[in-house]
Steps between C-alpha positions, in 0.01 A plus 500: 500500500670167446431533127781755483718413797547143381606598150873483426660840456234694688543629854317728738698713741252528786195331644162662544420609854144382429317342208455732201125454509492620860712801409262590221190477715641649820650818355318793656417842367530467120366776279124462442552401135815290547301185419381629160676445167391759244531409133425706192422303185564130453766296326226363274444841343868516399470174303317647195703822518278728708800704611360853535595676821171516689617612846750766602783430740367773725168319536671163547711633787184597687449126553846396613868577541637167373430319174582395145357558153572619147452822305278582203591282204703275735739790550753336732457337839380687809625445855351712780690505829434731797261704286752567221406365154800382296481416131753251361530592133577282200848654472580396857474846653289548814309822569236631738175570315256785554143487626385545139659171387224258394467125540279225354581257781642531851448388857587682821450471872590685819808325633465331838739210459574240766865386517523122461869413501838562348605256227824419320602294197147438372393451138200676349316168465566398858384839625175504304428141608553593864307827523148351470587265789573808711147621430353155563287510184517557125156660494579848627655811349822615663801720435862419576781750537852356488785743564867412484769361273434293188699328227398383154229767478321492164224742409302596193347825380256566216544790260209740466280372219362724224133511408327293380615296797615140439384205707683413820639182343648694209647761734661231716708393201674839499594552864846604614679315780756622752731321740717566804747256653474681834244756610343639815141615510136405545291223349128581515281196434123462490339159528154434355301175537468298179124551491571870435735436205403749233402769746862480616785254450404171666802446724778755540549827313839641599676829427845612612670833569870534584592746774735680260244488216740299285246229413130436542190368331287188479698215657592189301748341741720571802691342787475637853842545657380661822166675551216580737158356410182680605141420407159666503170316463190650334141402566354747250567553129371835376477465122465823302394458136559756219131527413549847347727348235305430181744232372467312829123533529439383143752213484377139491746284697329172406756400238812620686734231633550684827672225701728401212607855423572579865708184538711589195552861607601409856 
């Protein structure tokens, strides 16, 4: 943890009662599927514009009560907390979507987070540098829930794209950004090992939802003023592919610059 503690301008309000790795392995009685991350679709299929909604929200919620994603045609940003699916729209409004809402890409899990510690005055970069050290490895999937007060929150939201769908790189050029000098809410971050880049985002994929629904979306930057950090490790990735989708099944990904397009869109 010295990578964050020793940085100027970053402080932690309390010490761990035991090492985070011990907390993660000693927690008793988690739900049977609390170690599984369920994902529908892949980021790679978004690159050439395969944006059809191929899974309903109702089906997705059978696999978890917490998660992130996007709607058909990149229709906004999805944040699922406590089993409630919120859609952050391109106009900045935030609504709860129905079970019939469809998605081309999303991941969910059953929340069983382990509290790590309370932090204060921490930059986004310092936080994302520190979190893998909590896990003790960069080669595992894990989720992080950070609840509290933030400043300098910047998010982005895509507008729903018309058919024929554009490529992800083209869509990224027309995103809308939002900002809040002060906000209170929940950051939900998923970390994927670099060797899985393309299936997911190699590194962190972070969404935000304000408690008062004043701002949300895919996170570009933030500063933690005061917040509680909790983590959840996964040892299983359940990948669900849209094999019933003809555009997906017939597409040749050989010439798609998957890594480059993902880097530009993130």
